[in-house]
KOLBAZA-484996 format. One line per field, with one value per residue (C-alpha): residue number from 1; residue in one letter; z, x, y. Coordinates in Angstrom, 3 decimals, padded with zeros to 6 digits. Example, Ala and Ser with C-alpha at 12.3 -4.5 7.8 and 13.67 -1.06 7.14 Angstrom:
2
k <- c(1, 2)
r <- c(a, s)
z <- c(007.800, 007.140)
x <- c(012.300, 013.670)
y <- c(-004.500, -001.060)
***
This chain:
450
k <- c(1, 2, 3, 4, 5, 6, 7, 8, 9, 10, 11, 12, 13, 14, 15, 16, 17, 18, 19, 20, 21, 22, 23, 24, 25, 26, 27, 28, 29, 30, 31, 32, 33, 34, 35, 36, 37, 38, 39, 40, 41, 42, 43, 44, 45, 46, 47, 48, 49, 50, 51, 52, 53, 54, 55, 56, 57, 58, 59, 60, 61, 62, 63, 64, 65, 66, 67, 68, 69, 70, 71, 72, 73, 74, 75, 76, 77, 78, 79, 80, 81, 82, 83, 84, 85, 86, 87, 88, 89, 90, 91, 92, 93, 94, 95, 96, 97, 98, 99, 100, 101, 102, 103, 104, 105, 106, 107, 108, 109, 110, 111, 112, 113, 114, 115, 116, 117, 118, 119, 120, 121, 122, 123, 124, 125, 126, 127, 128, 129, 130, 131, 132, 133, 134, 135, 136, 137, 138, 139, 140, 141, 142, 143, 144, 145, 146, 147, 148, 149, 150, 151, 152, 153, 154, 155, 156, 157, 158, 159, 160, 161, 162, 163, 164, 165, 166, 167, 168, 169, 170, 171, 172, 173, 174, 175, 176, 177, 178, 179, 180, 181, 182, 183, 184, 185, 186, 187, 188, 189, 190, 191, 192, 193, 194, 195, 196, 197, 198, 199, 200, 201, 202, 203, 204, 205, 206, 207, 208, 209, 210, 211, 212, 213, 214, 215, 216, 217, 218, 219, 220, 221, 222, 223, 224, 225, 226, 227, 228, 229, 230, 231, 232, 233, 234, 235, 236, 237, 238, 239, 240, 241, 242, 243, 244, 245, 246, 247, 248, 249, 250, 251, 252, 253, 254, 255, 256, 257, 258, 259, 260, 261, 262, 263, 264, 265, 266, 267, 268, 269, 270, 271, 272, 273, 274, 275, 276, 277, 278, 279, 280, 281, 282, 283, 284, 285, 286, 287, 288, 289, 290, 291, 292, 293, 294, 295, 296, 297, 298, 299, 300, 301, 302, 303, 304, 305, 306, 307, 308, 309, 310, 311, 312, 313, 314, 315, 316, 317, 318, 319, 320, 321, 322, 323, 324, 325, 326, 327, 328, 329, 330, 331, 332, 333, 334, 335, 336, 337, 338, 339, 340, 341, 342, 343, 344, 345, 346, 347, 348, 349, 350, 351, 352, 353, 354, 355, 356, 357, 358, 359, 360, 361, 362, 363, 364, 365, 366, 367, 368, 369, 370, 371, 372, 373, 374, 375, 376, 377, 378, 379, 380, 381, 382, 383, 384, 385, 386, 387, 388, 389, 390, 391, 392, 393, 394, 395, 396, 397, 398, 399, 400, 401, 402, 403, 404, 405, 406, 407, 408, 409, 410, 411, 412, 413, 414, 415, 416, 417, 418, 419, 420, 421, 422, 423, 424, 425, 426, 427, 428, 429, 430, 431, 432, 433, 434, 435, 436, 437, 438, 439, 440, 441, 442, 443, 444, 445, 446, 447, 448, 449, 450)
r <- c(m, r, n, w, l, t, v, q, q, r, s, t, l, p, d, l, p, l, s, v, p, h, l, q, n, h, y, r, i, l, f, p, f, k, s, t, p, p, m, d, a, l, i, l, g, s, s, a, g, g, h, s, l, f, i, p, g, r, s, t, w, r, s, k, h, l, k, p, v, h, f, p, v, p, g, f, t, g, r, v, q, v, p, t, c, n, s, y, n, i, i, e, n, f, y, t, k, r, s, r, q, h, i, v, k, h, h, a, t, g, i, k, e, t, s, t, a, f, q, k, s, n, t, k, f, l, v, k, a, t, s, g, h, p, l, e, s, e, p, g, a, y, p, n, t, p, w, n, s, v, k, s, a, l, d, a, f, y, r, f, s, r, p, h, t, v, i, g, t, a, l, s, i, i, s, v, s, l, l, a, v, e, k, l, s, d, i, s, s, p, f, y, t, g, v, l, e, a, v, v, a, a, l, m, m, n, i, y, i, v, g, l, n, q, l, s, d, i, e, i, d, k, v, n, k, p, y, l, p, l, a, s, g, e, y, s, t, l, t, g, i, l, i, v, t, s, f, s, i, m, s, f, w, l, g, w, v, v, g, s, w, p, l, f, w, a, l, f, v, s, f, v, l, g, t, a, y, s, i, n, l, p, l, l, r, w, k, r, f, a, l, v, a, a, m, c, i, l, a, v, r, a, v, i, v, q, l, a, f, y, l, h, i, q, t, h, v, f, s, r, p, a, v, f, s, k, p, l, i, f, a, t, a, f, m, s, f, f, s, i, v, i, a, l, f, k, d, i, p, d, i, e, g, d, k, i, f, g, i, k, s, y, t, v, r, l, g, q, e, r, v, f, w, t, c, i, s, l, l, e, m, a, y, g, v, s, i, l, v, g, a, t, s, s, h, t, w, s, k, a, i, t, v, l, g, h, s, i, l, a, a, i, l, w, i, r, a, k, s, v, d, l, k, s, k, a, a, i, t, s, c, y, m, f, i, w, k, l, f, y, a, e, y, l, l, i, p, l, i, r)
z <- c(014.684, 016.202, 020.006, 021.900, 025.033, 025.262, 027.587, 030.050, 030.107, 030.613, 033.827, 035.402, 034.295, 034.442, 032.008, 029.445, 026.317, 024.297, 021.069, 020.601, 019.465, 022.640, 024.753, 023.051, 023.704, 027.409, 028.648, 028.880, 027.768, 029.272, 027.248, 026.936, 023.166, 020.273, 018.267, 018.707, 022.121, 022.341, 023.499, 026.846, 027.691, 027.361, 030.505, 030.902, 032.905, 033.214, 030.509, 030.375, 029.585, 028.038, 029.515, 032.162, 031.600, 035.148, 036.056, 033.298, 033.498, 035.127, 032.866, 034.534, 037.635, 040.078, 041.047, 044.647, 043.446, 041.626, 042.704, 040.763, 041.005, 039.334, 037.387, 037.134, 033.346, 031.923, 029.969, 031.039, 033.863, 033.323, 035.913, 035.653, 037.672, 038.770, 040.833, 044.542, 045.521, 046.213, 043.030, 041.086, 042.648, 042.113, 038.460, 038.057, 039.431, 037.154, 034.083, 035.199, 035.355, 032.152, 030.001, 031.150, 029.685, 026.405, 026.073, 027.127, 024.857, 021.935, 022.284, 023.154, 020.149, 017.859, 019.179, 018.919, 015.370, 014.291, 015.897, 014.405, 010.963, 011.160, 012.268, 009.468, 006.938, 008.248, 008.117, 004.939, 002.727, 002.601, 000.707, -000.790, -002.680, -001.107, -001.947, -005.414, -004.387, -005.499, -003.193, -001.765, -001.487, 001.453, 000.982, 001.326, -001.757, -004.007, -004.307, -001.905, -004.606, -004.392, -007.082, -005.189, -002.008, -003.811, -005.266, -001.852, -000.250, -002.991, -002.717, 001.059, 000.726, -002.055, 000.290, 003.208, 001.175, 000.389, -003.380, -003.971, -001.717, -003.410, -006.842, -005.556, -004.003, -007.125, -009.495, -007.309, -007.090, -010.844, -011.607, -009.212, -010.474, -013.983, -012.712, -012.357, -016.023, -018.009, -021.297, -023.019, -022.237, -018.534, -019.117, -018.885, -016.931, -013.765, -013.849, -014.128, -011.389, -009.073, -009.663, -009.105, -005.856, -004.595, -005.627, -004.077, -000.793, -000.554, -001.334, 001.418, 003.848, 002.556, 003.382, 006.866, 007.458, 006.178, 007.886, 011.241, 010.885, 010.353, 013.358, 015.495, 014.090, 014.008, 016.023, 014.125, 010.776, 011.746, 011.469, 008.735, 006.559, 007.378, 004.113, 005.325, 006.220, 009.888, 010.468, 008.678, 010.463, 007.355, 008.987, 012.628, 014.629, 014.638, 010.843, 010.579, 012.970, 011.011, 007.722, 008.902, 010.764, 007.758, 005.313, 007.536, 007.988, 004.240, 003.462, 005.765, 004.553, 000.912, 001.724, 003.567, 000.817, -001.898, 000.012, -000.821, 002.175, 000.723, 000.208, 003.654, 005.433, 003.439, 004.682, 008.254, 008.543, 006.922, 009.441, 012.406, 011.256, 010.185, 013.547, 015.562, 013.463, 014.235, 017.230, 020.470, 022.953, 025.334, 023.445, 020.130, 017.956, 016.388, 014.144, 017.130, 016.559, 013.243, 012.685, 013.666, 011.512, 008.500, 009.081, 009.135, 005.776, 004.330, 005.519, 003.842, 000.664, -000.084, 001.307, 001.748, -001.494, -003.584, -002.055, -000.847, -003.952, -006.245, -004.319, -004.495, -008.303, -008.535, -006.079, -005.787, -009.334, -011.424, -008.898, -009.422, -006.850, -005.300, -007.239, -006.332, -009.696, -010.575, -011.344, -007.985, -006.044, -007.925, -007.247, -003.522, -003.243, -005.283, -003.451, -000.144, -001.139, -002.380, 000.781, 002.984, 000.847, 001.145, 004.902, 005.304, 002.732, 003.960, 007.208, 005.563, 004.889, 008.237, 010.419, 012.009, 013.370, 014.314, 016.452, 018.228, 019.049, 019.878, 016.835, 016.716, 012.980, 011.275, 009.785, 013.266, 014.515, 011.506, 009.618, 006.338, 004.002, 005.271, 005.066, 001.647, 000.057, 001.807, 000.110, -003.279, -002.898, -001.968, -005.008, -007.329, -005.952, -006.535, -010.126, -010.650, -009.457, -011.661, -014.709, -013.935, -013.407, -016.675, -018.521, -017.465, -019.017, -021.738, -023.578, -025.772, -025.533, -021.732, -021.537, -023.727, -021.961, -018.394, -018.897, -020.835, -018.574, -015.305, -016.787, -017.731, -014.324, -012.552, -014.645, -014.104, -010.361, -010.143, -012.172, -010.091, -006.802, -007.725, -008.339, -005.018, -002.592, 000.775, 002.575, 000.932, 002.345, -000.879, -002.952, -000.686, -000.734, -004.514, -004.706, -002.366, -004.730, -007.574, -005.700, -005.723, -009.502, -009.773, -007.576, -010.094, -013.029, -011.457, -011.291, -015.022, -015.559, -013.101, -015.235, -018.118, -016.192, -017.356)
x <- c(-070.357, -066.976, -066.707, -063.432, -064.547, -064.977, -067.507, -064.792, -063.426, -066.883, -067.193, -064.527, -066.162, -069.704, -071.938, -072.691, -074.556, -072.941, -071.034, -067.578, -068.765, -070.863, -067.915, -065.749, -068.296, -068.835, -065.606, -062.150, -059.595, -056.152, -053.372, -049.658, -049.896, -051.698, -052.743, -055.974, -055.836, -055.463, -058.464, -056.952, -055.761, -058.959, -059.277, -062.276, -062.617, -065.150, -066.410, -065.615, -069.117, -072.408, -074.932, -073.659, -073.578, -074.717, -077.395, -079.674, -079.973, -076.616, -074.075, -070.960, -069.455, -067.730, -064.164, -065.153, -067.187, -064.202, -060.893, -057.946, -057.384, -055.109, -056.555, -054.337, -054.276, -051.194, -048.921, -050.716, -049.753, -052.184, -054.661, -058.398, -060.948, -064.055, -067.052, -067.005, -070.539, -073.316, -075.153, -072.471, -073.466, -077.150, -076.675, -074.342, -077.002, -079.563, -077.448, -076.510, -080.139, -081.155, -078.079, -075.909, -078.093, -078.419, -074.691, -073.562, -076.100, -075.126, -071.388, -071.648, -073.878, -071.513, -068.468, -070.211, -071.401, -067.975, -066.229, -068.705, -068.421, -064.627, -064.570, -066.905, -064.895, -061.651, -063.042, -065.082, -063.063, -059.654, -057.034, -054.619, -052.246, -049.230, -050.364, -051.681, -055.278, -057.990, -060.226, -062.891, -066.426, -068.686, -070.542, -073.901, -073.161, -073.662, -076.546, -076.135, -076.174, -074.571, -072.053, -070.924, -070.628, -068.419, -066.244, -065.870, -064.894, -062.351, -060.844, -060.447, -058.792, -056.566, -055.228, -055.011, -052.816, -050.262, -050.198, -046.641, -045.366, -047.654, -046.307, -042.727, -043.213, -044.799, -042.181, -039.265, -040.461, -041.060, -037.688, -035.727, -037.546, -036.325, -032.722, -033.205, -034.152, -031.264, -033.010, -036.272, -037.712, -037.586, -040.411, -043.210, -046.381, -044.504, -042.539, -045.693, -047.361, -044.365, -044.132, -047.886, -047.769, -044.881, -046.457, -049.858, -048.428, -046.002, -048.677, -050.914, -048.004, -047.255, -050.819, -050.439, -047.234, -048.455, -051.828, -050.241, -048.096, -051.226, -052.940, -049.938, -049.681, -053.287, -052.556, -049.327, -051.051, -053.706, -050.858, -048.678, -051.132, -054.724, -055.979, -055.373, -058.601, -057.782, -056.585, -059.586, -062.101, -063.278, -062.026, -062.555, -059.741, -061.647, -061.892, -058.142, -057.439, -059.706, -058.011, -054.429, -055.255, -057.039, -054.273, -051.503, -053.345, -053.996, -050.366, -049.025, -051.640, -050.649, -046.939, -047.545, -049.756, -047.214, -044.591, -041.653, -039.381, -037.666, -041.114, -042.384, -039.287, -039.452, -043.005, -042.127, -039.088, -041.049, -043.847, -041.468, -039.586, -042.763, -044.393, -041.332, -041.028, -044.533, -046.234, -046.074, -044.899, -041.906, -038.584, -040.451, -041.689, -038.255, -039.276, -038.550, -034.836, -033.575, -030.773, -032.837, -035.746, -033.463, -032.032, -035.533, -036.396, -033.020, -033.401, -036.793, -036.377, -032.728, -031.969, -035.137, -036.796, -033.686, -032.407, -035.546, -037.672, -034.759, -034.242, -037.980, -037.810, -034.351, -034.818, -038.576, -039.780, -036.728, -035.347, -031.806, -029.063, -028.732, -026.258, -025.484, -024.870, -023.406, -026.827, -028.176, -025.232, -025.582, -029.329, -028.789, -026.025, -027.842, -031.128, -029.292, -028.452, -031.965, -033.552, -031.462, -032.531, -036.216, -035.858, -034.344, -036.414, -039.815, -039.316, -038.506, -042.125, -043.230, -040.999, -043.876, -045.730, -042.517, -041.425, -044.767, -044.820, -041.147, -040.017, -036.265, -035.772, -032.639, -034.709, -035.745, -032.168, -030.263, -032.783, -034.640, -032.077, -029.150, -031.028, -032.453, -029.055, -027.599, -030.259, -029.608, -025.860, -026.300, -028.481, -026.061, -023.229, -025.304, -025.971, -022.269, -021.391, -024.159, -022.664, -019.264, -020.844, -022.738, -019.586, -017.868, -020.555, -019.416, -022.722, -022.821, -026.597, -026.470, -023.597, -025.363, -028.737, -027.455, -024.893, -027.281, -030.242, -028.457, -026.892, -030.330, -031.814, -028.898, -029.326, -033.107, -032.650, -030.184, -032.369, -035.415, -033.556, -032.327, -035.897, -037.380, -038.564, -037.494, -039.848, -042.866, -044.188, -046.084, -042.906, -040.907, -043.649, -043.846, -040.081, -040.414, -042.947, -040.527, -037.868, -040.273, -040.622, -036.842, -037.119, -039.558, -037.335, -034.338, -036.209, -036.795, -033.038, -031.875, -032.907, -030.873, -027.602, -025.514)
y <- c(-015.454, -016.083, -016.021, -015.649, -017.494, -021.246, -022.887, -023.809, -020.277, -018.830, -020.784, -018.578, -015.277, -013.825, -015.666, -013.002, -014.039, -011.314, -011.347, -009.897, -006.440, -006.089, -007.087, -004.528, -001.785, -002.503, -004.115, -002.666, -005.243, -004.947, -006.606, -006.014, -006.453, -004.808, -007.839, -009.745, -011.424, -015.184, -017.149, -018.135, -014.616, -012.555, -010.419, -008.136, -004.917, -002.104, 000.169, 003.844, 004.885, 003.909, 001.541, -000.788, -004.521, -005.173, -002.596, -001.227, 002.529, 003.170, 004.729, 003.396, 001.865, 004.120, 003.390, 002.683, -000.295, -001.733, -003.129, -004.569, -008.312, -010.828, -013.734, -016.872, -016.920, -018.696, -016.416, -013.203, -010.833, -007.935, -006.580, -006.337, -004.397, -006.274, -005.142, -005.878, -004.922, -007.408, -006.460, -008.265, -011.559, -010.834, -010.091, -013.054, -015.374, -013.788, -014.289, -017.766, -018.852, -017.115, -017.689, -020.602, -023.327, -021.485, -020.812, -024.285, -025.918, -023.698, -024.280, -027.972, -028.587, -026.721, -028.556, -031.920, -031.262, -030.058, -033.040, -035.502, -033.960, -034.049, -037.661, -038.686, -036.747, -038.184, -041.705, -041.681, -039.381, -040.965, -039.051, -041.530, -039.285, -040.934, -044.443, -043.845, -044.480, -042.057, -040.092, -042.366, -041.120, -041.665, -044.972, -043.259, -041.155, -044.195, -046.641, -049.536, -052.197, -055.660, -054.696, -051.590, -053.647, -056.157, -053.395, -051.783, -055.101, -055.861, -052.384, -052.731, -056.145, -054.821, -052.139, -054.558, -056.941, -054.173, -054.872, -053.656, -056.466, -058.999, -058.087, -058.191, -061.638, -063.120, -061.683, -062.762, -066.380, -066.627, -065.039, -067.262, -070.345, -069.564, -069.754, -073.508, -073.858, -075.344, -076.170, -075.351, -078.775, -077.863, -075.392, -077.935, -078.683, -079.828, -076.552, -074.425, -076.412, -076.087, -072.340, -071.879, -073.850, -071.739, -068.422, -069.138, -070.423, -067.492, -064.878, -066.227, -066.020, -062.506, -061.421, -062.882, -060.914, -057.537, -058.053, -058.820, -055.722, -053.614, -055.193, -054.281, -050.740, -049.508, -046.363, -045.637, -046.141, -043.602, -041.103, -042.634, -044.602, -043.603, -045.136, -048.712, -050.570, -051.163, -047.610, -046.102, -048.320, -050.185, -053.384, -054.183, -055.742, -059.038, -058.968, -058.422, -061.292, -063.651, -062.738, -063.211, -066.413, -067.909, -067.057, -068.385, -071.704, -072.011, -071.212, -073.922, -076.384, -075.887, -076.109, -079.389, -080.874, -080.054, -082.036, -079.758, -079.245, -076.143, -074.579, -075.520, -074.217, -070.983, -070.490, -071.419, -069.112, -066.272, -066.845, -066.738, -063.635, -061.821, -062.519, -061.494, -058.340, -057.057, -058.648, -056.681, -059.315, -059.429, -059.727, -059.394, -056.504, -056.332, -053.456, -051.176, -051.812, -050.501, -053.020, -056.071, -054.890, -054.520, -058.000, -059.507, -057.981, -058.956, -062.554, -062.945, -060.894, -061.637, -065.091, -067.145, -066.067, -066.683, -069.918, -071.695, -071.202, -072.021, -075.261, -075.951, -076.020, -077.564, -080.436, -080.978, -080.272, -081.225, -083.767, -082.490, -082.018, -078.590, -076.447, -072.848, -071.274, -067.874, -066.318, -067.554, -066.120, -062.818, -062.673, -063.280, -060.659, -058.013, -058.484, -058.195, -054.611, -054.011, -055.426, -053.143, -050.179, -051.131, -051.658, -048.186, -046.330, -047.510, -045.566, -042.235, -041.158, -042.644, -040.499, -038.552, -041.577, -043.388, -040.440, -040.307, -044.021, -044.478, -046.490, -045.848, -046.211, -044.954, -042.133, -040.991, -041.221, -039.854, -037.738, -038.154, -036.610, -038.663, -041.960, -041.056, -040.478, -043.531, -045.646, -044.067, -044.619, -048.290, -048.905, -047.121, -049.267, -052.390, -051.357, -050.707, -054.223, -055.628, -053.954, -055.527, -058.969, -058.669, -057.639, -060.892, -063.093, -065.493, -065.027, -061.947, -061.533, -061.792, -059.312, -056.746, -056.979, -056.928, -054.153, -051.931, -052.722, -051.946, -048.790, -047.483, -048.316, -046.601, -043.451, -043.350, -043.777, -040.898, -038.537, -039.402, -039.008, -035.523, -034.364, -035.547, -032.892, -034.282, -031.905, -033.517, -036.779, -037.434, -036.998, -039.330, -041.971, -041.747, -042.286, -045.273, -046.848, -046.099, -048.081, -051.027, -050.652, -050.912, -054.007, -055.513, -054.572, -056.298, -059.579, -059.286, -059.009, -061.706, -064.715, -063.267, -063.304, -066.253)
***
């Protein structure tokens, strides 16, 4: 049964273990409105007749026993009549002794059970519509077998690693490595080994960067991305620290063992920028500043990935002099546009948490719609330039594939953008993941530009 008075509010009024219908029968409620009174504005007076709440057997209070007083209730200016005789205090003490413990216990238990149930539901049942993850069941709902434990651990690490960035890193390194291939004989065991070394070392550094960002944003992610392991409580802070520390050490160790300076410097610069981007130390946490945050992402995704990993294959694996070819310059320029788009777009669905925690992203400053269409326009411009670059190719097959491919991607992007509901966080997040798919598709086209 619903009750209008909370425990705290009851402490300012006589403790009456009565339900709402009883209150309506015996109290006169004075409100300047006709609708159901709000919980913090319930003011009680005397009844017009019937049995008294205070003295059994008396039909009503006389006016001489009552006087109007003002209660300091915010937002309410009505008057209420309360008894002034000594019997009021006697009955109040009686009800206090007989009812206070029961009422407080009843309400406190209900509040505690509701809060506990909500917290468990919020923690155990993680709705991942915006991330593409299914609804997770409470662990106790399934047998606690070793196989289920392994699956749960793998799923948590999968989400912790931010798989869309892992896929993007792996594809970009493979694609850029192919730019160094000049003849079919170049695709040999040393090439595969060099690419594998670069991919593994870069993925471990990628996990360090995204993991550190989650460690620094636990409270923000509870609002923006509650399905992440640290935000949901699946991982403790210590577990997150151990993971990012281990992967950063392994990444540097592999880069040092391989002996490729382009690879090692790519890892080192990524480490420095990724740390400065996220960690909350004086003069750092650059993600607070929209322009600096975008430059960090551009530096890693557009410059370091293209140049450093190309030079790793070109100079370390093939032992050739560094040559900045047309495809490499195109890849760097195009991915500069794409990196800016990703840096801007990733903040659009996160506007709620960013506002709460003072992250001055462009979305917070300019609004979701304006940033959204700026990103779409930048990508369409990049596709237009790509079509012109492809049309200038001296190879017919390269010209046909790159012109047709970029035309199709540009058309798909425009159609998808027109259908996005900018009032829906799920729709915006889905579009953001679609942008990453376009990012993957571009790396399939880059090696074909000649």
